[in-house]
Each structure stands twice: as C-alpha cells, then as structure tokens.
C-alpha positions in Angstrom: 58.4 152.5 72.5 58.1 148.7 73.4 56.4 147.6 76.4 58.6 145.6 78.9 56.8 143.1 81.1 58.2 142.8 84.7 57.2 140.3 87.3 57.2 142.7 90.3 57.2 142.2 94.2 56.6 145.7 95.5 58.6 146.0 98.7 58.6 147.8 101.8 61.4 150.3 100.4 60.8 149.8 96.7 64.4 148.5 96.3 65.3 146.7 93.0 66.9 143.1 93.2 68.6 141.3 90.5 67.4 137.7 89.6 64.2 138.2 91.6 60.7 139.8 91.4 61.6 143.5 91.1 60.1 146.1 93.4 59.7 149.4 91.5 57.6 151.4 94.1 58.0 154.8 92.7 56.2 154.1 89.5 53.1 156.3 89.7 49.9 154.6 90.1 51.1 151.4 91.8 50.5 150.4 95.4 53.9 149.8 97.1 52.2 147.1 99.4 50.9 144.8 96.6 52.2 141.9 94.6 51.0 142.4 90.9 52.1 142.0 87.3 52.0 144.9 85.1 53.6 146.5 82.0 55.8 149.5 81.8 57.7 151.1 79.1 61.5 151.3 79.3 61.2 155.1 79.9 58.8 154.8 82.6 61.3 152.4 84.4 64.2 154.7 83.8 62.5 157.8 84.9 60.5 156.6 87.8 61.2 159.3 90.6 63.6 157.9 93.2 64.3 154.6 91.7 65.9 155.6 88.4 69.3 154.1 88.9 67.8 151.1 90.5 65.5 150.4 87.6 68.1 150.8 85.2 70.3 148.4 87.2 67.6 145.9 87.0 67.4 146.3 83.3 71.0 146.0 82.9 71.7 143.2 85.2 73.5 145.3 87.8 72.4 146.3 91.4 72.5 150.1 91.4 70.2 151.6 94.1 69.8 155.3 94.0 72.3 158.1 93.8 75.8 156.9 93.0 79.4 158.0 92.8 82.5 156.3 91.9 83.9 153.9 94.4 87.8 154.0 94.6 89.4 150.7 94.5 86.4 148.8 93.3 87.2 148.7 89.6 84.8 151.3 88.6 81.8 150.2 90.6 79.7 152.8 92.0 78.5 153.6 95.5 75.0 153.1 96.6 75.2 155.1 99.8 78.0 156.7 102.0 77.7 153.8 104.6 76.0 150.4 104.7 74.5 149.3 108.1 74.0 145.7 108.6 71.3 145.2 111.2 68.3 147.3 112.2 68.7 146.9 115.9 69.3 149.4 118.5 73.0 150.0 117.7 72.4 150.1 114.0 69.7 152.6 114.3 72.0 154.9 116.6 74.6 154.7 114.2 72.4 155.6 111.3 71.0 158.4 113.2 74.4 159.8 113.8 75.3 159.8 110.2 72.0 161.1 109.1 72.6 164.1 111.3 75.7 164.6 109.4 73.8 164.5 106.2 75.4 161.1 105.1 73.4 158.7 102.9 72.7 155.5 104.6 71.3 152.0 103.6 70.1 149.8 106.4 70.2 146.1 105.4 68.5 143.3 107.4 67.5 139.8 106.9 64.0 140.3 108.8 61.0 142.4 107.8 60.3 145.8 109.0 58.1 144.1 111.8 61.4 143.6 113.6 62.8 147.1 113.5 64.6 147.6 116.8 65.7 144.0 117.0 66.4 142.6 120.5 66.0 145.8 122.3 62.3 145.8 121.6 62.1 142.7 123.8 64.0 144.2 126.7 63.0 145.5 130.0 64.8 148.7 129.2 67.4 149.0 132.0 69.9 151.3 131.7 73.3 151.8 133.9 73.7 155.4 135.1 76.2 156.5 137.6 75.4 159.3 140.3 71.7 159.8 138.6 69.0 162.0 140.1 67.0 158.8 140.7 69.8 157.3 142.7 70.1 160.3 144.8 66.3 160.3 145.2 66.8 156.8 146.6 69.6 157.8 149.2 72.2 156.0 146.8 75.7 157.5 147.0 77.5 156.7 143.7 80.5 158.0 141.8 82.7 157.4 138.7 85.4 156.0 140.9 83.1 153.7 142.8 81.6 152.5 139.4 84.9 152.0 137.8 86.0 149.8 140.8 83.0 147.6 140.6 83.3 147.4 136.8 86.8 146.2 136.8 86.5 143.9 139.7 83.5 142.4 137.9 85.0 142.3 134.3 88.2 140.3 135.5 90.1 141.6 132.2 93.1 139.1 131.9 93.7 138.6 128.3 96.3 141.3 127.5 94.5 144.3 128.7 97.6 146.3 128.7 99.2 144.8 125.5 98.3 146.1 122.0 97.8 142.7 120.6 95.6 141.3 123.6 92.1 140.3 123.2 91.1 142.6 126.3 93.4 145.6 125.0 90.6 147.6 123.2 87.9 146.1 125.7 89.6 147.7 128.7 89.7 151.0 126.9 86.1 150.8 125.8 85.3 150.2 129.5 86.9 153.5 130.7 85.2 155.4 127.8 81.8 153.9 128.5 82.0 154.5 132.4 82.8 158.3 131.6 79.8 158.2 129.4 77.7 156.7 131.9 78.7 158.9 134.7 78.5 162.0 132.3 76.5 162.9 129.4 74.6 159.7 128.9 71.4 160.4 130.9 71.2 163.9 129.6 71.6 162.9 126.0 68.8 160.4 126.1 66.6 162.6 128.2 66.9 165.3 125.5 65.2 162.8 123.2 62.4 162.3 125.5 63.4 159.1 127.7 62.4 159.0 131.4 63.0 156.4 134.0 61.1 155.2 137.0 62.2 156.7 140.3 63.0 153.4 141.9 66.7 152.1 141.0 67.1 148.4 140.8 69.8 146.5 142.3 71.1 143.9 139.8 74.2 141.8 140.1 74.7 143.0 143.6 77.4 140.4 144.8 78.2 140.2 148.4 78.8 143.8 149.0 82.5 143.5 149.6 84.8 146.0 147.6 87.0 144.5 145.1 84.6 141.5 144.5 82.1 141.1 141.5 79.0 143.1 141.5 77.4 146.4 141.9 78.0 147.9 145.4 75.1 150.1 145.0 71.9 150.0 142.8 72.4 151.3 139.2 69.8 149.6 137.2 67.4 152.3 135.9 64.2 150.9 134.2 63.0 153.1 131.3 59.5 154.3 131.0 58.2 152.3 127.9 60.7 149.4 128.7 62.6 148.4 125.5 60.4 150.0 123.0 60.8 153.1 125.0 64.5 152.9 124.5 64.2 152.2 120.7 61.3 154.8 120.1 63.3 158.1 119.8 65.7 156.6 117.4 63.1 155.1 115.1 61.5 158.5 115.2 64.7 160.1 114.1 65.4 157.3 111.4 61.9 158.1 109.9 62.6 161.7 109.8 65.9 161.0 107.9 64.0 158.7 105.8 61.6 161.1 104.6 64.5 163.3 103.6 65.9 160.7 101.6 68.9 160.2 103.8 68.2 156.7 105.2 66.9 153.8 103.2 66.1 150.3 104.3 66.6 146.7 102.6 64.5 144.4 104.4 64.7 140.7 103.9 68.2 141.2 102.5 70.6 138.9 104.1 74.3 139.4 103.8 76.4 136.5 102.9 79.8 138.0 102.3 81.7 141.4 102.8 82.9 142.6 99.6 86.8 143.5 99.7 89.2 145.0 97.3 92.7 145.8 98.1 92.2 144.8 101.8 89.4 147.2 102.3 85.7 146.4 102.7 83.8 148.0 100.0 80.2 146.5 100.2 78.1 143.5 100.9 76.7 140.9 98.7 74.0 138.4 99.7 70.5 136.8 99.3 67.3 138.4 98.9 64.7 136.2 101.0 61.2 135.6 100.1 58.7 138.1 101.5 57.4 136.8 105.0 54.7 138.6 106.9 55.5 136.8 110.3 54.8 139.0 113.2 57.5 140.4 115.3 59.8 138.0 117.0 58.7 134.9 115.1 60.8 132.7 112.8 60.9 134.0 109.3 61.6 131.8 106.1 65.0 131.6 104.5 63.9 130.9 100.9 66.0 132.6 98.4 64.1 134.9 96.0 67.3 136.7 94.2 70.5 138.0 95.1 72.0 141.8 95.8 75.0 143.6 95.8 75.5 147.2 97.5 78.7 149.2 97.5 79.8 152.0 100.0 83.1 153.4 101.4 82.1 152.1 104.9 80.1 149.1 106.1 78.9 149.1 109.8 78.1 145.6 111.4 75.4 146.0 113.7 74.0 142.4 113.4 73.7 141.3 117.1 75.3 138.3 118.9 74.8 134.4 118.8 72.0 134.2 121.6 69.3 132.7 119.4 71.5 130.0 117.9 72.1 127.3 120.5 74.3 125.3 118.1 76.8 128.2 118.0 76.4 128.8 121.8 77.3 125.3 122.4 80.1 125.4 120.0 81.5 128.4 121.9 80.7 127.1 125.4 83.7 127.9 127.6 85.6 124.7 128.8 85.8 126.3 132.3 82.1 125.7 132.5 82.2 122.1 131.6 79.5 120.7 129.0 76.7 122.8 128.2 73.4 121.8 129.6 71.5 119.1 127.5 68.4 121.6 127.7 68.4 125.4 127.7 65.8 127.9 126.7 66.3 130.8 124.3 66.1 134.5 125.5 66.2 136.1 122.0 64.5 135.5 118.5 65.9 133.1 116.1 67.4 135.8 113.9 70.1 136.5 116.4 72.1 133.9 114.6 75.7 135.0 114.7 76.1 134.8 111.0 77.6 138.2 110.6 80.5 137.5 113.1 81.6 134.5 111.0 81.1 136.5 107.7 83.3 139.2 109.1 85.9 136.9 110.3 86.1 135.5 106.8 86.9 138.9 105.6 89.9 139.0 107.9 88.1 140.6 111.0 89.6 139.6 114.5 86.8 137.9 116.7 87.9 137.8 120.4 86.7 136.4 123.6 84.2 134.2 121.8 83.9 132.0 124.9 82.6 134.8 127.0 78.8 134.8 127.1 76.1 135.9 129.3 73.4 133.3 130.0 70.9 133.6 132.8 70.3 131.0 135.4 66.6 131.8 136.1 64.9 130.9 132.8 61.4 129.9 132.4 59.9 127.9 129.5 57.3 130.5 128.0 53.7 129.3 128.3 52.9 131.4 125.2 56.2 131.2 123.0 56.9 133.6 120.3 60.2 132.2 119.0 61.7 128.7 119.2 62.4 127.3 122.8 61.3 130.9 123.9 62.5 131.5 127.4 61.7 134.3 129.9 64.1 135.4 132.7 62.9 135.9 136.3 64.7 139.0 137.9 64.2 138.0 141.6 64.9 139.7 144.6 66.9 137.6 147.4 64.3 135.8 149.5 63.7 132.9 147.4 65.8 129.7 148.5 67.9 128.3 145.5 68.7 124.5 145.3 70.5 122.4 142.8 68.4 119.7 141.0 68.9 117.3 143.9 67.6 119.7 146.4 70.8 120.7 147.9 70.9 124.5 148.8 73.5 126.4 147.0 76.2 128.2 148.9 76.9 131.9 148.3 76.9 133.2 145.7 73.9 131.1 144.8 71.5 133.8 146.0 68.8 135.6 143.6 70.1 139.0 142.1 73.7 138.4 143.2 76.0 136.9 140.9 74.8 135.4 137.4 78.1 133.9 136.3 78.8 132.6 139.9 75.5 130.9 140.0 76.0 129.3 136.6 79.1 127.9 137.9 77.5 126.3 140.9 74.8 124.8 138.7 77.3 123.4 136.2 79.3 121.7 139.1 76.0 120.2 140.3 76.1 118.0 137.2 72.6 118.8 136.3 71.6 121.6 133.7 68.5 123.1 136.0 67.9 124.1 139.5 65.0 125.0 141.7 63.8 128.1 143.5 61.4 127.4 146.6 59.4 130.2 147.9 55.8 131.0 148.8 53.1 133.2 147.6 54.0 136.2 149.7 57.4 136.3 148.2 56.4 136.0 144.7 53.7 138.7 144.9 56.6 141.3 145.3 59.9 139.6 144.3 59.3 138.2 140.8 59.9 140.4 138.0 59.7 139.0 134.4 62.3 140.2 132.1 60.8 141.6 128.7 58.5 144.4 127.5 55.6 142.2 126.9 55.8 140.9 130.5 55.6 144.6 132.0 52.5 146.0 130.2 52.1 149.0 132.6 55.5 150.0 132.4 55.5 149.3 128.5 52.6 151.4 128.4 54.5 154.4 130.3 51.9 154.2 133.1 54.1 154.9 135.9 51.4 155.4 138.7 49.7 152.1 137.8 53.1 150.3 137.7 54.1 151.4 141.1 50.7 150.9 142.6 50.8 147.3 141.5 54.3 146.7 142.5 53.5 148.1 146.1 50.4 145.9 146.7 50.2 142.4 148.0 48.7 140.9 144.5 50.6 138.6 142.3 51.3 140.7 139.1 49.0 139.3 136.1 52.1 138.2 134.0 53.5 136.4 136.9 50.1 134.8 137.7 49.9 133.6 134.1 52.9 131.6 134.7 51.6 130.2 137.9 48.7 129.3 136.2 50.0 128.0 132.9 53.7 128.0 133.2 55.3 124.6 132.8 57.9 125.0 135.4 55.7 126.0 138.4 54.2 123.7 141.0 52.5 124.6 144.2 51.5 122.9 147.2 50.4 123.2 151.0 53.1 121.1 152.5 56.7 120.3 151.5 56.1 116.6 150.7 53.4 117.5 148.4 55.7 119.9 146.8 58.5 117.7 146.3 56.4 115.0 144.8 55.3 117.5 142.2 59.0 118.7 141.7 60.1 115.2 141.1 57.2 114.5 138.6 58.1 117.6 136.6 61.9 116.8 136.5 61.1 113.1 135.8 63.4 111.9 138.6 63.4 111.2 142.3 66.3 113.4 143.1 64.7 115.7 145.6 64.1 114.1 149.1 61.3 115.7 151.0 62.7 115.3 154.5 66.2 116.9 153.4 64.5 119.8 151.8 62.3 120.5 154.9 65.2 120.3 157.0 67.0 122.9 155.1 64.0 125.3 155.0 63.3 124.9 158.5 67.1 125.8 159.2 66.7 129.0 157.1 63.6 129.9 158.8 65.2 129.7 162.2 68.0 131.7 160.9 65.5 134.4 159.7 64.4 134.9 163.4 67.9 135.5 164.7 68.8 139.1 164.5 72.5 138.1 164.8 72.3 135.5 162.1 75.4 135.1 159.7 73.5 133.2 157.0 74.7 135.0 153.9 71.2 134.8 152.3 69.6 136.3 155.6 72.3 139.0 155.7 71.4 139.7 152.1 67.7 140.2 152.6 68.4 142.5 155.5 70.7 144.6 153.4 68.1 144.6 150.6 65.4 145.9 153.2 68.0 148.6 154.1 67.7 150.1 150.8 64.6 152.2 150.2 64.0 151.0 146.6 63.8 147.4 147.5 61.8 148.0 150.6 59.2 149.8 148.6 58.6 147.6 145.7 61.2 144.7 145.5 61.7 142.8 148.8 59.3 141.4 151.3 59.9 141.7 155.2 61.8 138.5 156.5 59.4 135.7 157.3 59.4 132.0 157.6 59.0 130.4 154.2 56.9 127.8 156.0 54.5 130.2 157.5 51.0 129.1 156.5 49.8 132.6 156.2 52.2 133.2 153.5 51.5 130.2 151.5 50.9 128.2 149.3 54.6 127.0 148.6 55.8 127.3 145.2 58.7 125.6 143.5 60.0 126.8 140.1 62.5 124.9 137.9 65.0 127.2 136.5 66.6 126.6 133.3 69.7 128.0 131.7 68.5 130.8 129.4 70.8 131.9 126.4 71.1 135.5 125.9 74.2 137.7 125.4 77.4 137.4 123.6 80.2 139.2 125.4 82.9 138.7 123.1 82.8 140.0 119.4 84.7 141.7 116.7 87.6 143.7 118.1 87.2 147.5 117.6 89.0 150.6 118.3 87.3 153.6 120.1 86.0 154.7 116.8 84.2 151.2 116.1 86.7 150.3 113.4 87.4 146.7 113.2 90.7 145.2 113.8 92.2 142.6 111.4 93.9 139.4 112.5 97.2 141.1 111.9 96.4 143.7 114.4 95.7 146.6 112.0 92.5 148.4 111.2 90.5 147.0 108.5 89.7 149.9 106.2 86.0 150.4 105.4 84.7 148.0 108.2 83.1 149.1 111.6 81.2 147.1 114.2 78.9 148.2 116.9 76.5 146.6 119.6 76.6 142.9 120.5 78.5 142.2 117.2 81.5 144.0 118.8 81.0 142.6 122.4 79.3 146.0 123.1 82.7 147.7 122.2 86.2 146.6 121.6 85.3 143.0 121.5 84.2 142.7 125.0 83.6 145.7 127.1 82.3 143.6 130.0 85.1 141.1 130.3 83.6 137.9 132.0 80.8 139.4 133.7 78.1 142.5 133.4 76.8 144.9 135.9 73.4 145.0 134.1 71.9 147.9 132.3 75.0 147.8 130.3 73.8 145.9 127.1 71.4 148.5 125.8 73.8 151.0 127.1 76.6 149.4 125.1 74.6 149.6 122.0 73.7 153.2 122.5 77.4 154.1 123.1 79.1 152.0 120.7 76.4 153.0 117.9 77.1 156.7 118.7 80.8 156.4 118.7 80.9 154.6 115.3 78.2 156.6 113.8 79.9 160.0 114.5 83.4 158.6 113.6 81.9 157.2 110.2 80.5 160.4 109.5 84.0 162.1 109.8 85.4 159.3 107.5 83.2 159.9 104.4 
C-alpha cells in the first residue's frame, strides 16, 4: 500500500468536501475537533466507518457523502440522503424531526456553524399564538376559533387574488385557514407533549382599537414560553440529536448553497461553496471566505433559510411604494446571516416568489448598547401608557399608541417625513410597561424561573435589562422638567425640531384627560381597557396617573428607530409545502417552510401579523412539509 497524504480540516460532522481540506472524522485515532496533517493509506480512507463513500468521493473527485442510491433523472448520480434541508433554524429542525420520525435520511445544510443552531428563533421572546387556551381561560379571556378567524382576516387584508388559483394570496389564504385550525386545536397539546410550558399571564399584542372587523387581536393571545426562544427550539434540537445518533440526520455546517440543481424540471440537489471555518459566537457575523465547493443530491430539497431581515439592502429594494422611501437609518433585528439568498436562488430555479413587498418591521427599535450583530436593534414591547410623538414632537393620532398596530404606526411615521419617533413617559411607566424583546433580554424567563420572573414584573423596580438601556442605551434621555428633556432630545437627534412649550402643552392635555372618567381620548380609553384585563393589570400596565407627576419621575424620552425583522411574503407553497413555479404548477422536488415561505403559502399573514404567529408559522409549516415529504420519499 502507498500512503496518501491529506491536508484535512476535521469538521463538526466529518463531511468530505471536494477542493478543500477534507474532514475524515471517522478514521480511528483522530480528534474530530482538530486541524492537522496526517497520512492514511487508501484502504484506511475507503474503509473508515461512517464515511466510506465520502472518503472515496474525495479521492475520486466527486462528492458522495454516505449511503447512496440511484437518483432518477440525474444522469446516474447518486442520492446522498432522502431529503436535504437548507437551513438549521426552527422550521428546518421541525421538518427534519418529522422526517427522522418516519425513518428518512436527512442532511441539514447551513452556511453558519453549529453555534447558530436554531437560527432566529433562539433570539426570540418565545411568544406563541393559541386560541381558547387554558392560560386564556385562567385570565378570564373568552376566545374561539371563529373570533380568531375574524381577527386574522380583518388584519391580513388578503387582496391579491385570494380566491383565484393564480393569485398571490390564493395559497396564503388557505394556509391561514389551516393554521387557525391548528392554533385552536392540537398546537398547544403537541408542544406541551414535548415539554413546553407557558407563563400563566397571556400578553395582548397588536390589540388594535377593539372594534370587530378592524385590524388586531380583540382578545389577548400572546403566550410567552418558559425558556423564551431557546425553550421553543430545545425540544426539536433534542429530537434531532437523537436522530443524529441513529444515523438518520447529518449536518453540513459552513456549507453555503449557491444553486439548486435541477434536471428535467425537477430539483434534485444543491450545489455551493464550503466556507472557511469560523468560531464566531452565536449571532456574530461570520466570514464568507471560500474553502472549497460541494454538491449534494436527494429526491427532495426543503428550503428553510429564513427571510431578508438581516439584509438592509434587500429590505430597501423590496420596500413597498405605499410606505414611501425607506428611512435613511434603521436598526436590524436579526443576525446578518438572515440574508435572503435562498429566495433569489430558488427564484432562479423557477420558483414563484410572491408578496415580496410585504414585510413586518417594528417601530420601537433601540440601538443595542452591547451589539452582537451589525446595527443590532432591540424591540420594545410597550403597554399603552407612553405618549408617542413624531420627530417634530407632534403627538400621533390613533393607531399611534404602543401595542396597538405596528403597520398603522409605521405608516404614521413615514407620513411624518422622518424615519424615527419619540416615546415620552416617566419612571413609573417604564418600571412595568417596558418589555425588551429577545431571549437575552429576559434572563429569568429564559432560565425558566417563573416565580422570579413574575415577582420582578410585579414590583416597582426597573427590570435590570431595561435599566441597562437607561444607563447605557444611546436612545434614552432623562430629565426633571420638560424643557430639560427637550434640550436633550434635540441634542440626541442633532436638530431643533421639538419645541418644549408645545410638547409640554400636549402632555398637560393628556394628563387632564387622564383625570376625566368620561374622557374620549383614544389612548386614555385604551389604558382603561388594558387595566380591565387581569393580565395587564397584574404585570403590564400601571394605573392612570399624570405623566408630569413629580412622584412618578424622572421624565424619560426614548428615540424609537425602525427595526427590520420579518419577511411576510416568500416562496408560494401549497398546503404540503411544495413550491409553486412561475407557471402555477408544483416544482417537483422542492419544498419551502418557515419565513422562506412567508410562514406558509407565500404570505399567511397578509399585510399584518397578530404576533406569536412567526414561531407558530415555523412550527406549523415545518411540520406540514416534513410529514408531506416523508410520504413522498
């Protein structure tokens, strides 16, 4: 035998890559976490347990990776798995779990390292939309499928051919119907069966003005998961690890898909670039240095790569004309790897991308004092007591009230001619009414310490993560008087737009209305409505009081930026997750899930979301497509 010298990068999964240092993790005696040069014989390489085909492929200049079978219509190439999942976020993990449960072989490909397993969901607050849940009933909330359906369709505003087979909203509307049945039916029991639990106080997001037929949740439906985003991801990671131990699931980290392989009109695999190793922590930008190329074949490919929220250039390109020119400055609510590449790649393979101008960007974005990714922003989930002003200090009309209507408020901000706005409040309000979105901003809830979380929410202390923003956040100013506050606001904005006298006049008018039990001020009515709900009165809304009350001070102003987040449109899919082509027919071999599919059908939310539905859309679409794919192979 003649020794063959390899330059080998030992990878996280022992995969073999043509044209790059070749990981052969299964050769006995070698540490799978090290980079090293060593000699092996041809026989050692070919017979190494678990990577025989991969090593042979590397020696022969091909890309086989594990047990293979003939791939029909691919000119004699061989399958590397039953299904390839592109993306290791929540929807991809759910789909892979369903496939593994059906004993199908899955390769999960992702351009990031294993540090980012779980994708965007890891960073979320973990809110889920349930209908008529035990938690709602505990809070005295009466809900039903019919009521949720009325709210959903009034909010979504489907208007692009929802009843026409070729319409952009045709499949989206059907996905909405299916998701509502899921949310009102087995969704909670399915997740609870995997060990998930939720805090007993149900949040009231996107509450609108309370009128039937108008956008918004007419009752609270936002259920926060114990463990926040990581708590939602955790059961599926556990199931994936079990399937991985059985040899059913393999990962290909740092594998960036550049092309969907097609043959005879069907998608038969993926081709792309192996990226250089990168030990960047979760969420940090990683390198895009090429280290080789790869090619994988399977009868089915599931696109689970997320949306465009981390790519401001694409957000601006897709910005809807109805909202005018995008703001010059925005903060980013998701990591840089949420770049939308796979949407364009799928479109190039013939997929139909619909509703691309529908996006969900928040209006209460803060510049993070300790950023993890570029332009890192944090969203404030505020209850309704803070006053909301445009950049010039003019109070917004309804629906410009915190927690009411994200898209409606974005429209108001855009009409103001400036890309930011102001909250004005006091210390008493911020103690109870500011919740920062994100797992890292809610340590007690993320740690599943429910008693400590509820105790801290019920006290009069400013939560530590909020206090950190008060102390170090670049968008916060505090003062003992309105003139002092306005001086700091104008210095922060680099302008003289806000007039102290006019701002104080508006605040005093609001304070007089707060003292009037018959007030018709929309915000005062909204605060009273909030206080009538047990959950808000317990941990989310302070009793009505004057903002200028010296005992409630100091005064606080917060410069709110637009924060990019969700892609509401996406690849159009049928109820099995199969991607539609531009000709209106299913593309054989291609499915899509999660945000890449607009959370189902190319836009299950329509123009607006009710919240708690993004993670839910990933869960439902991943489950639907995973089960359907298992029946197809």
